[in-house]
Every structure is written in C-alpha cells, then in structure tokens.
DSSP file (Angstrom, degrees, kcal/mol; ACC not computed):
  #  RESIDUE AA STRUCTURE BP1 BP2  ACC     N-H-->O    O-->H-N    N-H-->O    O-->H-N    TCO  KAPPA ALPHA  PHI   PSI    X-CA   Y-CA   Z-CA
    1    1 A M              0   0    0      0, 0.0     2,-0.0     0, 0.0     0, 0.0   0.000 360.0 360.0 360.0 128.4  -16.4   40.6   11.4
    2    2 A S     >  -     0   0    0      1,-0.1     4,-2.5     4,-0.0     5,-0.2  -0.309 360.0-109.3 -74.2 163.3  -19.7   39.4   12.7
    3    3 A D  H  > S+     0   0    0      1,-0.2     4,-2.7     2,-0.2     5,-0.2   0.885 120.6  53.7 -58.7 -38.9  -20.0   36.9   15.5
    4    4 A L  H  > S+     0   0    0      2,-0.2     4,-2.4     1,-0.2    -1,-0.2   0.929 109.7  46.0 -63.1 -46.2  -21.2   34.3   13.0
    5    5 A D  H  > S+     0   0    0      1,-0.2     4,-2.3     2,-0.2    -1,-0.2   0.914 113.5  50.0 -61.6 -42.6  -18.2   34.8   10.7
    6    6 A H  H  X S+     0   0    0     -4,-2.5     4,-2.5     1,-0.2    -2,-0.2   0.916 111.6  47.8 -62.6 -44.5  -15.9   34.7   13.7
    7    7 A N  H  X S+     0   0    0     -4,-2.7     4,-2.8     2,-0.2    -1,-0.2   0.871 110.6  51.6 -66.0 -37.3  -17.4   31.4   15.0
    8    8 A E  H  X S+     0   0    0     -4,-2.4     4,-2.7     2,-0.2    -1,-0.2   0.911 110.6  48.9 -65.0 -41.2  -17.2   29.9   11.5
    9    9 A E  H  X S+     0   0    0     -4,-2.3     4,-2.8     2,-0.2     5,-0.3   0.926 112.5  48.1 -62.9 -44.7  -13.6   30.8   11.3
   10   10 A I  H  X S+     0   0    0     -4,-2.5     4,-2.8     1,-0.2     5,-0.2   0.935 112.5  48.6 -61.3 -45.9  -13.0   29.3   14.7
   11   11 A D  H  X S+     0   0    0     -4,-2.8     4,-2.4     2,-0.2    -2,-0.2   0.921 114.0  45.5 -60.6 -44.8  -14.8   26.1   13.8
   12   12 A E  H  X S+     0   0    0     -4,-2.7     4,-2.6     2,-0.2    -2,-0.2   0.936 116.3  44.4 -65.9 -46.7  -12.9   25.7   10.5
   13   13 A L  H  X S+     0   0    0     -4,-2.8     4,-2.6     2,-0.2    -2,-0.2   0.889 114.3  50.4 -66.5 -38.5   -9.5   26.4   12.1
   14   14 A T  H  X S+     0   0    0     -4,-2.8     4,-2.5    -5,-0.3    -1,-0.2   0.915 111.4  48.7 -63.4 -43.0  -10.3   24.2   15.0
   15   15 A Q  H  X S+     0   0    0     -4,-2.4     4,-2.3    -5,-0.2    -2,-0.2   0.923 112.5  47.3 -63.8 -44.7  -11.4   21.4   12.7
   16   16 A V  H  X S+     0   0    0     -4,-2.6     4,-2.5     2,-0.2    -2,-0.2   0.933 112.1  51.2 -61.0 -45.3   -8.2   21.8   10.6
   17   17 A S  H  X S+     0   0    0     -4,-2.6     4,-2.6     1,-0.2    -2,-0.2   0.912 109.9  49.0 -59.4 -43.7   -6.1   21.8   13.7
   18   18 A M  H  X S+     0   0    0     -4,-2.5     4,-2.9     2,-0.2    -1,-0.2   0.886 110.2  51.0 -65.7 -37.9   -7.7   18.6   15.0
   19   19 A N  H  X S+     0   0    0     -4,-2.3     4,-2.2     2,-0.2     5,-0.3   0.910 110.5  49.1 -65.2 -41.1   -7.2   16.9   11.7
   20   20 A V  H  X S+     0   0    0     -4,-2.5     4,-2.4     1,-0.2     5,-0.2   0.941 114.5  46.2 -60.3 -46.5   -3.5   17.8   11.7
   21   21 A L  H  X S+     0   0    0     -4,-2.6     4,-2.8    -5,-0.2     5,-0.2   0.907 110.7  51.7 -64.6 -43.2   -3.3   16.5   15.3
   22   22 A I  H  X S+     0   0    0     -4,-2.9     4,-2.3     1,-0.2    -1,-0.2   0.947 115.9  39.6 -59.6 -49.4   -5.1   13.3   14.6
   23   23 A H  H  X S+     0   0    0     -4,-2.2     4,-2.1     2,-0.2    -1,-0.2   0.857 116.4  49.7 -74.5 -33.8   -3.0   12.3   11.6
   24   24 A A  H  X S+     0   0    0     -4,-2.4     4,-2.2    -5,-0.3    -1,-0.2   0.893 111.9  50.4 -67.1 -38.5    0.3   13.5   13.2
   25   25 A G  H  X S+     0   0    0     -4,-2.8     4,-2.2    -5,-0.2    -2,-0.2   0.901 108.9  50.9 -64.3 -41.4   -0.7   11.5   16.3
   26   26 A N  H  X S+     0   0    0     -4,-2.3     4,-2.3    -5,-0.2    -2,-0.2   0.919 109.1  52.0 -59.9 -42.9   -1.3    8.5   14.1
   27   27 A A  H  X S+     0   0    0     -4,-2.1     4,-2.1     1,-0.2    -2,-0.2   0.916 109.1  49.2 -59.9 -43.3    2.1    9.0   12.6
   28   28 A R  H  X S+     0   0    0     -4,-2.2     4,-2.1     2,-0.2    -1,-0.2   0.865 107.9  54.3 -67.5 -35.2    3.8    9.1   16.0
   29   29 A D  H  X S+     0   0    0     -4,-2.2     4,-1.9     2,-0.2    -1,-0.2   0.933 109.9  47.1 -61.1 -45.8    1.9    5.9   17.0
   30   30 A Y  H  X S+     0   0    0     -4,-2.3     4,-2.3     1,-0.2    -2,-0.2   0.865 109.2  55.5 -63.4 -35.5    3.3    4.1   14.0
   31   31 A L  H  X S+     0   0    0     -4,-2.1     4,-2.8     2,-0.2    -1,-0.2   0.898 104.8  51.7 -64.1 -40.5    6.8    5.6   14.8
   32   32 A V  H  X S+     0   0    0     -4,-2.1     4,-2.1     1,-0.2    -1,-0.2   0.920 111.4  47.8 -61.2 -43.2    6.7    4.1   18.3
   33   33 A K  H  X S+     0   0    0     -4,-1.9     4,-2.2     2,-0.2    -2,-0.2   0.879 110.8  52.1 -64.3 -37.7    5.8    0.7   16.7
   34   34 A S  H  X S+     0   0    0     -4,-2.3     4,-2.4     2,-0.2    -2,-0.2   0.923 108.6  49.7 -63.7 -44.1    8.6    1.2   14.2
   35   35 A L  H  X S+     0   0    0     -4,-2.8     4,-2.5     2,-0.2    -2,-0.2   0.887 109.6  51.6 -63.2 -38.5   11.1    1.9   17.0
   36   36 A K  H  X S+     0   0    0     -4,-2.1     4,-1.9     2,-0.2    -1,-0.2   0.914 110.0  49.6 -62.5 -42.5   10.0   -1.2   18.8
   37   37 A S  H  <>S+     0   0    0     -4,-2.2     5,-3.1     2,-0.2    -2,-0.2   0.875 109.1  51.7 -65.0 -37.4   10.5   -3.2   15.6
   38   38 A I  H ><5S+     0   0    0     -4,-2.4     3,-1.8     3,-0.2    -2,-0.2   0.939 108.7  51.3 -62.3 -45.7   14.0   -1.8   15.3
   39   39 A H  H 3<5S+     0   0    0     -4,-2.5    -2,-0.2     1,-0.3    -1,-0.2   0.871 110.7  48.4 -57.3 -38.3   14.7   -2.8   18.9
   40   40 A D  T 3<5S-     0   0    0     -4,-1.9    -1,-0.3    -5,-0.1    -2,-0.2   0.366 115.6-119.1 -83.7   4.5   13.5   -6.3   18.0
   41   41 A E  T < 5S+     0   0    0     -3,-1.8     2,-0.9     1,-0.2    -3,-0.2   0.787  71.4 136.4  60.1  30.9   15.7   -6.3   14.9
   42   42 A N     >< +     0   0    0     -5,-3.1     4,-2.1     1,-0.2    -1,-0.2  -0.755  21.5 167.4-105.0  82.1   12.7   -6.7   12.6
   43   43 A F  H  >  +     0   0    0     -2,-0.9     4,-2.5     1,-0.2    -1,-0.2   0.795  69.8  57.5 -74.1 -29.6   13.6   -4.1   10.0
   44   44 A E  H  > S+     0   0    0      2,-0.2     4,-2.0     1,-0.2    -1,-0.2   0.944 111.1  43.4 -64.4 -46.4   11.0   -5.1    7.5
   45   45 A E  H  > S+     0   0    0      2,-0.2     4,-2.4     1,-0.2    -2,-0.2   0.897 111.7  55.1 -64.2 -40.1    8.3   -4.5   10.0
   46   46 A A  H  X S+     0   0    0     -4,-2.1     4,-2.1     1,-0.2    -2,-0.2   0.915 108.8  47.7 -59.1 -43.9    9.9   -1.3   11.1
   47   47 A N  H  X S+     0   0    0     -4,-2.5     4,-2.3     2,-0.2    -1,-0.2   0.873 108.8  54.3 -65.6 -37.2    9.9   -0.1    7.5
   48   48 A D  H  X S+     0   0    0     -4,-2.0     4,-1.8     2,-0.2    -2,-0.2   0.920 110.3  46.4 -62.1 -43.6    6.3   -1.0    7.1
   49   49 A Y  H  X S+     0   0    0     -4,-2.4     4,-2.3     1,-0.2    -2,-0.2   0.879 110.6  53.2 -65.7 -37.2    5.4    1.1   10.1
   50   50 A L  H  X S+     0   0    0     -4,-2.1     4,-2.8     2,-0.2    -2,-0.2   0.890 105.3  54.3 -64.9 -38.3    7.5    3.9    8.8
   51   51 A K  H  X S+     0   0    0     -4,-2.3     4,-2.1     1,-0.2    -1,-0.2   0.931 110.3  46.4 -60.2 -44.5    5.6    3.8    5.5
   52   52 A K  H  X S+     0   0    0     -4,-1.8     4,-2.2     1,-0.2    -2,-0.2   0.883 111.1  52.6 -64.9 -38.2    2.3    4.1    7.4
   53   53 A A  H  X S+     0   0    0     -4,-2.3     4,-2.5     2,-0.2    -2,-0.2   0.919 108.6  50.1 -63.1 -43.3    3.8    7.0    9.5
   54   54 A R  H  X S+     0   0    0     -4,-2.8     4,-2.0     1,-0.2    -2,-0.2   0.899 109.4  51.8 -61.4 -41.3    4.8    8.8    6.3
   55   55 A E  H  X S+     0   0    0     -4,-2.1     4,-1.9     1,-0.2    -1,-0.2   0.922 111.6  46.8 -61.5 -43.9    1.3    8.4    4.9
   56   56 A E  H  X S+     0   0    0     -4,-2.2     4,-2.4     1,-0.2    -2,-0.2   0.897 111.9  49.0 -66.1 -41.0   -0.2    9.9    8.0
   57   57 A V  H  X S+     0   0    0     -4,-2.5     4,-2.5     1,-0.2    -1,-0.2   0.826 108.2  55.6 -70.4 -29.2    2.2   12.8    8.2
   58   58 A T  H  X S+     0   0    0     -4,-2.0     4,-1.9     2,-0.2    -1,-0.2   0.910 109.1  46.5 -66.3 -42.2    1.5   13.5    4.5
   59   59 A I  H  X S+     0   0    0     -4,-1.9     4,-1.6     2,-0.2    -2,-0.2   0.936 112.9  50.0 -62.9 -45.8   -2.2   13.7    5.3
   60   60 A S  H  X S+     0   0    0     -4,-2.4     4,-1.8     1,-0.2     3,-0.2   0.915 109.5  51.5 -57.0 -45.2   -1.5   15.9    8.3
   61   61 A H  H  X S+     0   0    0     -4,-2.5     4,-3.0     1,-0.2    -1,-0.2   0.857 103.5  58.1 -62.9 -36.9    0.7   18.2    6.2
   62   62 A S  H  X S+     0   0    0     -4,-1.9     4,-1.8     1,-0.2    -1,-0.2   0.883 105.8  49.5 -64.5 -36.9   -2.0   18.6    3.5
   63   63 A F  H  X S+     0   0    0     -4,-1.6     4,-1.2    -3,-0.2    -1,-0.2   0.926 113.3  46.4 -65.4 -43.8   -4.4   20.0    6.1
   64   64 A Q  H  X S+     0   0    0     -4,-1.8     4,-2.2     1,-0.2     3,-0.4   0.925 110.0  54.2 -62.4 -44.5   -1.8   22.5    7.3
   65   65 A T  H  X S+     0   0    0     -4,-3.0     4,-2.9     1,-0.2     5,-0.2   0.873 101.7  57.7 -60.8 -39.4   -0.9   23.5    3.8
   66   66 A S  H  X S+     0   0    0     -4,-1.8     4,-1.6     1,-0.2    -1,-0.2   0.890 109.3  45.7 -60.1 -37.9   -4.5   24.4    2.9
   67   67 A T  H  X S+     0   0    0     -4,-1.2     4,-1.8    -3,-0.4    -1,-0.2   0.908 112.8  49.1 -71.3 -42.4   -4.6   26.8    5.8
   68   68 A I  H  X S+     0   0    0     -4,-2.2     4,-2.4     1,-0.2    -2,-0.2   0.886 109.2  53.4 -64.8 -38.6   -1.2   28.3    4.9
   69   69 A Q  H  X S+     0   0    0     -4,-2.9     4,-1.6     2,-0.2    -1,-0.2   0.891 105.5  54.2 -64.0 -39.0   -2.2   28.7    1.3
   70   70 A K  H  <>S+     0   0    0     -4,-1.6     5,-2.3    -5,-0.2     3,-0.2   0.931 110.9  45.5 -59.7 -44.5   -5.4   30.6    2.3
   71   71 A E  H ><5S+     0   0    0     -4,-1.8     3,-1.7     1,-0.2    -2,-0.2   0.893 109.3  55.1 -66.6 -38.2   -3.2   33.1    4.3
   72   72 A A  H 3<5S+     0   0    0     -4,-2.4    -1,-0.2     1,-0.3    -2,-0.2   0.793 104.3  55.7 -64.4 -27.4   -0.8   33.4    1.4
   73   73 A M  T 3<5S-     0   0    0     -4,-1.6    -1,-0.3    -3,-0.2    -2,-0.2   0.341 131.5 -92.4 -88.2   6.9   -3.7   34.3   -0.9
   74   74 A G  T < 5S+     0   0    0     -3,-1.7     2,-0.3     1,-0.3    -3,-0.2   0.358  79.1 139.3 105.6  -5.7   -4.6   37.2    1.5
   75   75 A E      < -     0   0    0     -5,-2.3     2,-0.6    -6,-0.2    -1,-0.3  -0.567  55.4-122.8 -74.1 132.8   -7.1   35.6    3.8
   76   76 A Q        -     0   0    0     -2,-0.3     2,-0.5    -4,-0.0    -1,-0.1  -0.651  27.9-167.3 -77.6 120.0   -6.6   36.7    7.4
   77   77 A I        -     0   0    0     -2,-0.6     3,-0.1    -9,-0.1    -3,-0.0  -0.941  17.2-131.5-109.8 124.7   -6.0   33.7    9.6
   78   78 A R        -     0   0    0     -2,-0.5     2,-0.3     1,-0.1     0, 0.0  -0.306  29.6 -97.0 -70.8 157.4   -6.2   34.3   13.3
   79   79 A Y        -     0   0    0      4,-0.0     2,-0.4     3,-0.0    -1,-0.1  -0.579  43.7-172.7 -72.9 137.5   -3.5   33.0   15.7
   80   80 A S     >  -     0   0    0     -2,-0.3     4,-2.4     1,-0.1     5,-0.2  -0.980  26.1-157.1-136.9 122.2   -4.4   29.7   17.3
   81   81 A I  H  > S+     0   0    0     -2,-0.4     4,-2.7     1,-0.2     5,-0.2   0.888 100.8  55.0 -61.7 -38.0   -2.5   28.0   20.0
   82   82 A L  H  > S+     0   0    0      2,-0.2     4,-2.4     1,-0.2    -1,-0.2   0.916 108.8  46.3 -62.2 -43.2   -4.3   24.8   18.9
   83   83 A F  H  > S+     0   0    0      2,-0.2     4,-2.5     1,-0.2    -2,-0.2   0.900 112.4  50.7 -66.3 -40.1   -3.1   25.2   15.3
   84   84 A A  H  X S+     0   0    0     -4,-2.4     4,-2.3     2,-0.2    -2,-0.2   0.912 111.2  48.8 -62.4 -42.0    0.5   26.0   16.5
   85   85 A H  H  X S+     0   0    0     -4,-2.7     4,-2.6     2,-0.2    -2,-0.2   0.907 110.1  51.6 -62.8 -42.1    0.4   22.9   18.7
   86   86 A A  H  X S+     0   0    0     -4,-2.4     4,-2.4     2,-0.2    -2,-0.2   0.924 110.6  47.8 -61.5 -44.7   -0.8   20.8   15.7
   87   87 A Q  H  X S+     0   0    0     -4,-2.5     4,-2.7     1,-0.2    -1,-0.2   0.907 111.2  51.2 -63.0 -41.5    2.0   22.1   13.6
   88   88 A D  H  X S+     0   0    0     -4,-2.3     4,-2.2     2,-0.2    -2,-0.2   0.914 110.2  49.0 -61.4 -44.0    4.5   21.4   16.3
   89   89 A T  H  X S+     0   0    0     -4,-2.6     4,-2.2     2,-0.2    -1,-0.2   0.909 112.3  48.6 -62.9 -42.7    3.2   17.8   16.6
   90   90 A M  H  X S+     0   0    0     -4,-2.4     4,-2.3     1,-0.2    -2,-0.2   0.920 111.5  48.5 -64.6 -44.2    3.4   17.3   12.9
   91   91 A M  H  X S+     0   0    0     -4,-2.7     4,-2.2     1,-0.2    -1,-0.2   0.870 109.7  53.1 -65.7 -35.2    6.9   18.7   12.6
   92   92 A T  H  X S+     0   0    0     -4,-2.2     4,-2.6     2,-0.2    -1,-0.2   0.928 108.8  49.5 -63.5 -44.7    8.0   16.4   15.5
   93   93 A A  H  X S+     0   0    0     -4,-2.2     4,-2.2     1,-0.2    -2,-0.2   0.906 109.5  52.1 -61.3 -41.5    6.6   13.4   13.7
   94   94 A Q  H  X S+     0   0    0     -4,-2.3     4,-1.8     1,-0.2    -1,-0.2   0.916 111.4  46.7 -61.1 -42.9    8.5   14.4   10.5
   95   95 A S  H  X S+     0   0    0     -4,-2.2     4,-2.2     1,-0.2    -2,-0.2   0.899 110.8  52.0 -65.3 -40.6   11.7   14.7   12.5
   96   96 A E  H  X S+     0   0    0     -4,-2.6     4,-2.8     1,-0.2    -1,-0.2   0.864 106.1  54.7 -66.2 -34.8   11.1   11.3   14.2
   97   97 A I  H  X S+     0   0    0     -4,-2.2     4,-2.7     2,-0.2    -1,-0.2   0.942 108.3  49.3 -60.8 -46.7   10.5    9.7   10.8
   98   98 A L  H  X S+     0   0    0     -4,-1.8     4,-1.9     1,-0.2    -2,-0.2   0.911 112.6  47.3 -58.8 -44.1   13.9   11.0    9.6
   99   99 A I  H  X S+     0   0    0     -4,-2.2     4,-2.5     2,-0.2    -1,-0.2   0.928 112.4  48.7 -64.2 -45.5   15.6    9.6   12.8
  100  100 A A  H  X S+     0   0    0     -4,-2.8     4,-2.5     2,-0.2    -2,-0.2   0.893 108.7  53.9 -63.7 -40.0   13.9    6.2   12.5
  101  101 A E  H  X S+     0   0    0     -4,-2.7     4,-1.9     1,-0.2    -1,-0.2   0.918 112.2  44.8 -58.8 -43.3   14.9    5.9    8.8
  102  102 A N  H  X S+     0   0    0     -4,-1.9     4,-2.6    -5,-0.2    -2,-0.2   0.869 109.8  54.8 -70.9 -36.5   18.5    6.6    9.8
  103  103 A L  H  X S+     0   0    0     -4,-2.5     4,-2.9     2,-0.2     5,-0.3   0.922 107.9  49.8 -61.4 -43.6   18.3    4.2   12.7
  104  104 A I  H  X S+     0   0    0     -4,-2.5     4,-2.7     1,-0.2     5,-0.2   0.944 112.0  47.7 -60.0 -47.2   17.1    1.4   10.4
  105  105 A A  H  X S+     0   0    0     -4,-1.9     4,-1.9     1,-0.2    -2,-0.2   0.914 114.2  47.1 -60.8 -43.4   19.9    2.0    8.0
  106  106 A I  H  X S+     0   0    0     -4,-2.6     4,-2.4     2,-0.2    -2,-0.2   0.944 115.0  44.5 -63.7 -49.3   22.5    2.1   10.7
  107  107 A F  H  X S+     0   0    0     -4,-2.9     4,-2.5     1,-0.2    -2,-0.2   0.869 111.7  52.5 -68.5 -36.2   21.3   -1.0   12.4
  108  108 A E  H  X S+     0   0    0     -4,-2.7     4,-1.2    -5,-0.3    -1,-0.2   0.916 111.0  48.5 -63.3 -39.7   21.0   -2.9    9.2
  109  109 A K  H  X S+     0   0    0     -4,-1.9     4,-0.6    -5,-0.2     3,-0.3   0.912 112.5  47.8 -65.1 -42.5   24.5   -2.0    8.3
  110  110 A L  H >< S+     0   0    0     -4,-2.4     3,-0.8     1,-0.2    -2,-0.2   0.872 107.6  55.9 -66.2 -36.4   25.8   -3.1   11.7
  111  111 A M  H 3< S+     0   0    0     -4,-2.5    -1,-0.2     1,-0.2    -2,-0.2   0.778 101.8  57.8 -67.9 -25.9   23.9   -6.4   11.5
  112  112 A K  H 3<        0   0    0     -4,-1.2    -1,-0.2    -3,-0.3    -2,-0.2   0.698 360.0 360.0 -77.0 -18.7   25.6   -7.2    8.3
  113  113 A K    <<        0   0    0     -3,-0.8    -1,-0.2    -4,-0.6    -2,-0.2   0.464 360.0 360.0 -79.7 360.0   29.1   -6.9    9.9
C-alpha cells in the first residue's frame, strides 16, 4: 500500500468515525434533554426528544454500517481507536434510548395511579 493510499484510507475512516461520533453525540444530547423532561413530568416533550435522538442514532448507525459492509465485502479496514470509540458512543446512545423509553412508560403508568 502506498503512502497516498494509506492516507486516503486514514482520511476516509477518520471522516466516517467523526460522523458516527457527531450524530451519536447529538443523540446523547437529545437524551439528556429527554431525561430532564421526564424529571419534569413532561412526557410529550420527552418523547419528542427521544424521536430526535433515534433519528440521530440512525444516521450514526448508517455511517458505521457502510464501513462494516466494506469489510464484509473483502476490503481490508485497519483497526482504529477513533472508530472503536465512535462505535462505543453510538452503542451507548442506543442503550440510553432504550432506558429512556422504558422510563417514560414506567413514569406514565405511575402517574396514572
């Protein structure tokens, strides 16, 4: 692999990693707002923020998927700590969405009693 090919690979993987991080970070920002809304018992607003969080994590996931598909088709993808961190951030956001969805359901049920 020439230096140019190696640098292009680094640039592309770095760019994908940053896109995953940006959108996963946006999702986590919306999740924090959703949790605040849950705390304030504003479940409609909490659900609105969760919807935005889901949209952001979906975008993040699409960037990750494109890289994984390339590797599945035989393209050699180097290991990248930045990409691993991006995936970790995205998976954390996905888990937090699941928790927030359940918190809303639990608190709405408790509020009806």
